[in-house]
C-alpha positions as MATLAB code, in Angstrom:
seq = 'MQPASRKPGPRKTGRGDSARTRTPGAAAAVPSRPPGATAALVLGDGTVFWGRGIGAAGLRVGEVCFNTSMTGYQEILTDPSYAGQIITFTFPHIGNVGANLEDIETTTPAARGLVLRADISEPQNFRATQHLDAWLKSYDLVGIAGLDTRALTRRIRDVGAPNGTLCNAPDGAIDLDGLKRQAKEWPGLEGMDLALEVTCRQTYSWDQTRWQFGKGYATQDKPTHHVVAIDYGAKRNILRCLASAGCKVTVVPATVSAAEIMRHKPDGIFLSNGPGDPAATGQYAVPVIRELLQTGTPLFGICLGHQMLALALGGRTAKLPRGHRGANHPVKDLATGKVEITSQNHGFVVVPESLPDDVEVTHISLFDKTNEGLRLKDKPVFSVQYHPEASPGPTDSHYLFERFAKLMRGRA';
ca = [
    -126.191   46.190  -65.479;
    -126.214   44.365  -68.474;
    -124.074   41.525  -68.435;
    -121.066   41.347  -70.918;
    -121.671   39.416  -74.530;
    -120.958   35.989  -74.954;
    -120.384   36.013  -78.336;
    -116.859   35.915  -79.939;
    -115.490   38.991  -80.295;
    -113.639   41.139  -82.413;
    -109.839   39.616  -82.154;
    -107.044   40.598  -84.861;
    -106.521   37.461  -86.436;
    -105.824   33.916  -86.186;
    -102.741   32.771  -84.458;
     -98.926   34.186  -86.274;
    -100.839   37.441  -87.523;
     -98.512   40.405  -88.687;
     -99.324   42.086  -85.519;
     -98.101   39.191  -83.519;
     -94.449   40.251  -83.315;
     -93.018   37.540  -86.119;
     -90.253   39.738  -85.928;
     -89.540   40.500  -82.367;
     -89.531   44.485  -82.004;
     -90.845   45.044  -85.136;
     -93.894   46.439  -85.586;
     -96.585   44.995  -88.097;
     -98.926   46.554  -90.818;
    -101.816   47.877  -88.983;
    -104.571   45.064  -88.713;
    -108.219   46.814  -90.409;
    -111.002   47.398  -87.618;
    -113.209   44.230  -86.970;
    -116.773   44.932  -87.124;
    -118.011   45.620  -83.294;
    -114.371   46.991  -82.322;
    -114.808   49.645  -79.389;
    -111.519   49.732  -78.096;
    -107.886   49.474  -79.193;
    -104.409   49.265  -77.431;
    -101.510   50.952  -79.832;
     -98.193   50.245  -78.547;
     -95.586   53.023  -79.185;
     -94.137   51.149  -82.070;
     -97.473   51.258  -83.858;
     -98.527   47.727  -82.955;
    -102.413   47.983  -82.780;
    -104.673   45.310  -80.853;
    -108.589   45.597  -81.347;
    -110.939   44.571  -78.678;
    -114.065   45.497  -77.581;
    -113.961   48.216  -74.285;
    -115.089   47.226  -71.027;
    -114.662   49.349  -67.543;
    -114.925   53.011  -67.967;
    -114.470   54.997  -71.421;
    -111.438   57.070  -71.904;
    -107.899   56.805  -72.965;
    -105.112   55.832  -70.768;
    -100.919   55.877  -71.441;
     -98.519   53.802  -69.204;
     -96.022   50.751  -69.497;
     -98.324   47.556  -70.681;
     -96.906   44.387  -68.353;
     -98.401   41.062  -67.715;
     -99.474   39.358  -64.778;
     -99.701   35.358  -64.583;
    -101.881   35.196  -61.508;
    -105.147   32.846  -61.512;
    -106.567   34.401  -58.604;
    -106.894   38.217  -57.227;
    -107.640   40.406  -59.900;
    -109.267   42.812  -57.668;
    -106.134   42.810  -55.366;
    -103.953   43.323  -58.563;
    -106.491   46.034  -59.872;
    -105.861   48.196  -56.172;
    -102.031   47.413  -55.993;
    -100.427   50.836  -55.960;
     -97.597   49.240  -57.293;
     -99.307   49.523  -60.577;
     -99.338   53.339  -60.580;
     -98.189   54.312  -64.717;
     -99.172   50.693  -66.015;
    -101.909   48.916  -68.010;
    -101.811   44.874  -66.823;
    -102.236   42.307  -69.331;
    -104.448   39.376  -67.571;
    -103.117   36.034  -68.735;
    -105.612   33.962  -66.777;
    -109.014   34.371  -68.992;
    -111.588   33.857  -66.242;
    -111.453   37.597  -65.304;
    -114.522   38.335  -63.040;
    -115.988   34.920  -62.035;
    -115.816   36.088  -58.448;
    -117.261   39.590  -59.470;
    -116.137   42.321  -56.975;
    -116.356   43.487  -53.590;
    -115.434   46.185  -50.629;
    -113.059   44.037  -48.378;
    -110.635   42.617  -51.326;
    -109.345   46.325  -52.170;
    -105.592   47.219  -51.527;
    -106.102   51.054  -51.738;
    -109.288   53.370  -51.803;
    -107.833   54.931  -55.298;
    -106.654   52.470  -57.611;
    -103.461   53.653  -59.651;
    -103.074   51.473  -62.414;
    -103.730   52.591  -65.834;
    -105.785   50.141  -67.296;
    -106.260   46.333  -68.047;
    -106.196   43.887  -70.818;
    -108.430   40.839  -71.114;
    -108.595   37.987  -73.312;
    -112.442   36.808  -72.967;
    -115.351   39.129  -71.787;
    -115.649   39.561  -67.901;
    -117.068   36.487  -66.783;
    -120.240   36.699  -65.094;
    -120.048   36.846  -60.940;
    -120.603   33.427  -59.470;
    -119.155   33.587  -55.602;
    -121.164   34.359  -52.598;
    -119.107   37.562  -51.649;
    -119.694   39.455  -54.927;
    -121.722   42.415  -54.420;
    -121.161   44.003  -57.887;
    -120.371   42.994  -61.426;
    -116.507   43.642  -62.022;
    -117.524   45.645  -65.207;
    -119.658   47.714  -62.873;
    -116.873   47.964  -60.583;
    -114.231   49.120  -63.332;
    -116.245   51.925  -63.946;
    -116.851   52.883  -60.518;
    -113.349   53.612  -60.361;
    -112.412   55.177  -63.867;
    -110.661   52.394  -64.847;
    -110.213   51.963  -68.688;
    -110.119   48.379  -70.038;
    -110.188   46.128  -73.410;
    -111.291   42.445  -73.792;
    -111.094   40.232  -76.985;
    -107.740   40.882  -77.818;
    -104.810   37.960  -78.099;
    -103.436   38.505  -74.775;
    -101.063   34.898  -75.667;
     -99.323   37.532  -78.571;
     -99.090   40.279  -76.302;
     -97.336   38.439  -73.532;
     -95.095   37.000  -75.868;
     -94.110   40.375  -77.488;
     -93.234   41.551  -73.863;
     -91.570   38.327  -73.056;
     -89.491   38.804  -76.030;
     -88.674   42.126  -76.399;
     -89.729   44.014  -72.918;
     -92.765   45.951  -71.679;
     -93.514   48.593  -74.246;
     -95.643   51.764  -73.629;
     -98.993   51.401  -75.090;
    -102.421   53.444  -74.821;
    -105.498   52.023  -74.252;
    -108.771   53.793  -75.726;
    -112.192   52.636  -74.958;
    -114.453   54.456  -77.342;
    -118.004   53.506  -77.059;
    -118.480   55.966  -79.808;
    -116.124   54.333  -82.093;
    -113.736   57.219  -82.252;
    -110.460   56.040  -82.255;
    -107.739   57.956  -83.678;
    -104.869   55.181  -84.461;
    -102.040   57.944  -84.858;
    -102.518   59.876  -82.115;
    -102.779   56.833  -79.824;
     -99.480   55.960  -81.405;
     -98.065   59.372  -81.049;
     -98.934   59.351  -77.159;
     -97.289   56.074  -76.682;
     -94.320   57.068  -78.162;
     -94.208   60.247  -76.279;
     -94.904   58.809  -72.894;
     -91.502   59.024  -71.013;
     -91.714   55.514  -69.360;
     -91.072   54.608  -65.680;
     -87.384   54.746  -65.731;
     -86.610   57.760  -63.826;
     -90.250   58.249  -62.879;
     -91.227   58.725  -59.155;
     -94.700   58.033  -58.630;
     -94.614   56.923  -54.754;
     -95.699   60.692  -54.481;
     -98.339   59.818  -56.421;
     -99.804   57.211  -54.070;
     -98.408   57.879  -50.691;
    -100.996   58.893  -48.115;
    -101.124   62.676  -47.215;
    -101.123   62.603  -43.478;
    -100.250   59.849  -41.087;
    -102.931   57.614  -39.662;
    -103.228   54.502  -37.536;
    -103.828   51.195  -38.942;
    -105.100   48.167  -36.442;
    -107.256   45.955  -38.878;
    -105.934   42.333  -39.001;
    -105.821   39.482  -41.658;
    -109.425   38.470  -43.136;
    -110.524   35.006  -41.802;
    -113.287   32.923  -43.239;
    -116.609   32.997  -42.034;
    -115.180   36.174  -39.658;
    -113.982   38.954  -41.777;
    -111.572   41.371  -40.714;
    -110.744   41.895  -36.941;
    -109.207   44.671  -34.993;
    -105.491   44.456  -33.054;
    -106.796   45.476  -29.704;
    -103.955   44.433  -27.737;
    -100.778   45.121  -29.592;
     -97.310   44.556  -28.492;
     -94.990   46.318  -30.657;
     -95.446   49.965  -32.369;
     -94.080   49.680  -36.158;
     -93.910   53.538  -38.075;
     -94.740   52.331  -41.968;
     -93.544   54.578  -44.380;
     -96.050   54.461  -47.037;
     -94.429   54.543  -50.674;
     -97.803   53.127  -51.740;
     -98.516   50.343  -49.130;
    -101.257   47.293  -49.954;
    -103.393   47.153  -46.454;
    -102.628   43.861  -46.454;
     -99.161   44.403  -45.369;
    -100.674   46.257  -42.826;
    -103.041   43.922  -41.680;
    -100.181   41.577  -41.413;
     -98.067   43.669  -39.627;
    -101.189   44.100  -36.925;
    -102.116   40.375  -37.032;
     -98.376   39.831  -35.606;
     -98.946   42.087  -32.970;
     -98.409   45.681  -34.275;
     -99.793   48.760  -33.448;
     -99.159   50.481  -36.826;
     -98.654   54.011  -37.679;
     -98.452   54.531  -41.594;
     -96.420   58.076  -42.698;
     -95.925   59.938  -45.683;
     -93.598   58.832  -48.034;
     -91.601   62.540  -47.562;
     -91.322   62.053  -43.484;
     -88.400   62.939  -42.034;
     -86.204   60.434  -39.572;
     -86.677   62.905  -37.021;
     -90.349   62.973  -37.185;
     -90.260   58.938  -37.394;
     -88.566   58.389  -34.378;
     -90.763   61.051  -32.241;
     -93.276   58.223  -32.574;
     -90.931   56.235  -30.452;
     -91.342   52.740  -32.716;
     -90.192   49.446  -31.694;
     -89.775   48.744  -35.328;
     -89.782   50.380  -38.625;
     -91.288   49.323  -41.930;
     -90.528   50.171  -45.783;
     -93.588   49.904  -47.697;
     -94.156   48.142  -51.430;
     -94.775   51.068  -53.886;
     -94.668   51.972  -57.878;
     -92.014   53.600  -60.415;
     -88.516   53.586  -60.087;
     -86.783   52.987  -56.849;
     -83.316   55.328  -57.934;
     -85.816   58.793  -58.557;
     -87.890   58.014  -55.070;
     -84.633   57.363  -53.194;
     -83.782   60.969  -53.696;
     -85.833   61.425  -50.766;
     -86.190   58.558  -49.231;
     -82.546   57.075  -49.121;
     -81.184   60.019  -46.684;
     -83.917   59.059  -44.588;
     -83.335   55.436  -44.204;
     -79.582   55.757  -43.664;
     -80.746   57.852  -40.586;
     -83.070   55.239  -39.601;
     -80.172   52.660  -39.799;
     -78.058   54.454  -37.329;
     -81.173   54.112  -34.388;
     -80.177   50.470  -34.780;
     -84.246   49.805  -34.623;
     -85.456   47.096  -36.318;
     -86.265   47.629  -39.793;
     -88.183   45.619  -42.661;
     -88.808   46.551  -46.077;
     -90.767   44.890  -49.000;
     -90.456   45.209  -52.887;
     -89.928   48.694  -53.504;
     -88.926   49.024  -49.452;
     -86.275   46.272  -50.297;
     -84.914   48.245  -53.325;
     -84.972   51.377  -51.082;
     -82.946   49.673  -48.274;
     -80.529   48.168  -50.551;
     -80.129   51.855  -52.411;
     -79.162   53.275  -48.632;
     -76.721   50.681  -48.134;
     -74.923   51.409  -51.609;
     -76.243   48.868  -53.700;
     -78.038   49.873  -57.405;
     -80.945   48.438  -58.776;
     -81.568   48.122  -62.764;
     -84.451   48.139  -64.776;
     -86.051   44.095  -65.650;
     -86.936   43.733  -69.324;
     -90.487   42.085  -68.638;
     -90.426   42.567  -64.707;
     -91.917   39.708  -62.359;
     -95.839   39.675  -62.093;
     -97.711   36.667  -60.889;
     -98.372   34.625  -57.777;
     -96.353   31.426  -58.447;
     -93.118   32.646  -58.155;
     -90.325   30.335  -56.925;
     -87.864   31.649  -54.719;
     -85.116   30.105  -52.586;
     -84.215   30.969  -48.942;
     -80.748   30.208  -48.910;
     -79.992   30.226  -45.450;
     -82.779   27.049  -45.427;
     -83.039   26.009  -48.584;
     -86.579   26.245  -48.370;
     -88.485   27.251  -51.883;
     -91.464   29.657  -51.233;
     -94.154   29.945  -54.134;
     -94.681   33.560  -54.029;
     -96.471   36.648  -55.081;
     -94.697   39.117  -56.757;
     -95.424   42.727  -58.819;
     -91.980   44.438  -59.719;
     -90.463   45.868  -62.523;
     -86.779   46.934  -61.109;
     -84.201   44.578  -59.260;
     -81.981   45.263  -56.651;
     -78.329   44.378  -58.290;
     -76.422   41.943  -56.288;
     -72.642   42.357  -56.937;
     -73.402   46.236  -55.869;
     -74.126   45.175  -52.162;
     -71.358   45.782  -49.851;
     -69.375   43.435  -47.817;
     -71.777   43.332  -44.744;
     -75.074   42.637  -46.446;
     -76.043   39.148  -47.218;
     -78.043   37.857  -50.102;
     -80.938   35.816  -48.468;
     -82.909   34.858  -51.149;
     -83.373   34.274  -55.220;
     -85.631   33.942  -57.489;
     -85.610   30.400  -59.188;
     -86.904   31.528  -62.211;
     -83.996   33.937  -63.635;
     -81.545   34.106  -60.427;
     -82.414   37.407  -59.650;
     -82.225   38.798  -55.971;
     -85.319   38.094  -53.654;
     -84.174   39.559  -50.243;
     -81.329   40.683  -48.337;
     -80.406   41.424  -44.285;
     -77.814   43.327  -42.393;
     -75.261   40.906  -40.739;
     -74.415   43.272  -37.838;
     -78.005   44.872  -37.639;
     -82.003   43.539  -36.972;
     -82.730   44.820  -40.395;
     -83.766   42.711  -43.540;
     -85.935   42.891  -46.544;
     -87.433   40.911  -49.287;
     -88.402   41.769  -52.904;
     -92.008   39.692  -53.190;
     -95.103   39.971  -51.784;
     -95.444   37.853  -48.214;
     -98.974   39.188  -47.482;
    -100.294   36.873  -49.886;
    -102.653   39.408  -51.437;
    -102.724   37.935  -53.969;
    -101.044   34.378  -53.877;
     -99.803   31.696  -51.501;
     -99.381   32.107  -47.936;
     -95.842   30.394  -47.619;
     -94.289   33.848  -46.676;
     -96.357   35.140  -43.944;
     -93.523   33.787  -41.632;
     -91.494   36.980  -42.289;
     -94.113   39.025  -40.138;
     -93.235   36.883  -37.123;
     -89.523   37.297  -37.937;
     -89.692   40.931  -37.746;
     -91.928   40.739  -34.385;
     -89.156   38.493  -33.179;
     -86.385   40.872  -33.802;
     -88.493   43.832  -32.039;
     -89.177   41.360  -29.180;
     -85.234   40.913  -29.025;
     -84.996   44.703  -28.849;
     -87.421   45.001  -25.484;
];
């Protein structure tokens, strides 16, 4: 494919222009279309960001969020937890390691689109097999580059994540009024069950272990435990971490019954990450988890799985105004005092005050003191809000998979 242009592209205007939320929450005057603009991001309040189209041509509607990670854009774009969302990357060098067939978290990406400050960088990595723009087109991912992501991020920070419509129109046919209407009418993530869109359709086995430099992925051919993973939108690297911890992994759909799970005779049960409102997914997931808790089988949850567990224990969840998305979030282990740098991607959070007395809060965010982990005091059950599989992100929390394996060994 032709490399992306390096020329300074169409931006809204200089810093502090009218569409950059001088008054938080208030829509600004619509800036005129800059020369060469082939894409636009229009928010529900009418705010317009012009730019250059990247990836596939088309139109997508979703919640606009931001991610502060400096690495792992391919893992982020393929994380099923981003279903229903348009991702703004705050790091400017997106595309610099190209794309490959290994750094993906699911076969079909669920993100609605992506927003970049600069043009896609040329790949400069020995593992690259494809230019990122070509990879985006192959997955029908719509994107925009050349807008002020700092202004957009500040807007999200100040007034919350807005609904937006992203349009990449190479022919220049962009209907601002229509884009605004679609953004305004989109219902938003609250009350939306998206796990059903990204879960597997049938049960399957997983035995691939974590990637190693110079070796790639390996196979777990001598498992010591059997884990059944409920797939609410599971990332592949979480399954790899389970396999690397000595587990044979059986992955089942989100709507599976407790009886079906127990027929596999698991040594442990895993509740995966996933997208959408946990209260909506909980309508069918919570009764199953409550049955599983009665069996005494060790249970481990991550992200949406953490929230599902909290709901099953009688807790509540709430939507964060801007969410936690990045690979540099400090989390404190309240038992040890240790601080872990973690990878996170969630827009909802467990309300710790709603948890019953037999539940102990184990981790908190050092950014905003929100809940990041819990455990049952009298059962081998625990969960974390963040992503210990480090895809993308640091490996500080890999120990949690070994903790899960230890609980299963204790039950053997």
